[in-house]
N, C-alpha and C positions, 0 to 999 in steps of 0.2 A: 272867199272874197268878203272882206269886212264891210265894204261900202255897198249899201243896198242899191243905189243908183247904178253903180258900175256892174253889179251882179245882174241887174235887169238888162243892161246893155249887152253884156257878154251872152246872156241867154238869148237875146234877140239875134245877135250875130250867129251864134251856133245853130239856131233854128233856120236862118235865112241866108247864110253866106253864099249859097249857090245862086241867089237872085241878085238883082241890081240893088245893092244896099250901100249907102254912103253915110258919112257923118251927119249930114243934114237930116237924114231920116231918123237917125238915132237921137238927135237933140230933141226931137218931139216926144220922146219917151220919158224924159226926166226934166225936172225944173232946173236945168243948168244951161248956161250959155255954151256955145260951141267950144270956146277957148277953155272954159272951166272944165267941161267934160273931157277934153283932150288931156289936160293936165292931170286930173284926177285918175283917168284911165291909165295913163303912163305910170303914175305913182303906184297904183294898185296892181297893175298887170306886168309892169316892167317893159312894155313895148307900146308902140302907138296903135291907135285903132286900126289904121290902114294895114299896118304890118300884121296885126291879129287876124284881120279878115283874110289877108293873103296867105298866112300860115294855115288857116282852116281850109282854104281852097287847095293849097298844095298838098296837105295831108290827105284830103279826100281824093284828090287826083292820084296820089301815090296808091291808095287803097284800090281805086279803080284799075290802075295799071296791073296790079297783081291778080285781081279777081275778074277781069273782063278781057274780052278779045276784040272789043270795038276799036275804032280808029282813034288815034291820039286827038284828032280834031273833035270828035264826038265826046270823048271823055273830058276834054278841056272845057267844052261848052257846058256840059253837065256840071262841072266843078265850079262854074260861075265866072270863067274867064271869057271876056268879050273879044279880046284880041288873041287869037290862037297862034299868031305868027311867032310870038316870043316865048311860048310855053317851055320849049326846051332849054332856053337860056335861063329863064326864071327858076325852073325846076332844078337845073344843075347848081345854080347859085345856092339854093336852099338845101338840097339833099346831097350834093356832091357827085351826082351821076346824072347823065342824060336820062330821059324817060325810058329809052330802049335799054340802056345799061341797067337801070334800076329793075326793070321788068325781068331781064335775063338773070340778074343776081338774086332777086327775092321771090320770084314766082315759082 
């Protein structure tokens, strides 16, 4: 990552994606407006901040599916999802499998 501000934001997201993190929290890290941060992030990372956070959560959830026997609800909460009702739909959209299919295929 060539932009130091974006690098700082990415590091913050990667360290805290399981907690309640949003763009407003991230704007306090760098001397950029919310809009400027969003534009620079998308230019640097090729995705929006929200999508980057979601991707981190989905990837972590996928790792938990393979390595844990806990309930989907518990794993979704640990991954940072507040609304666990839609986890199967969101997961399938990103990974191409439902959580159960993914676990059966890759575990």
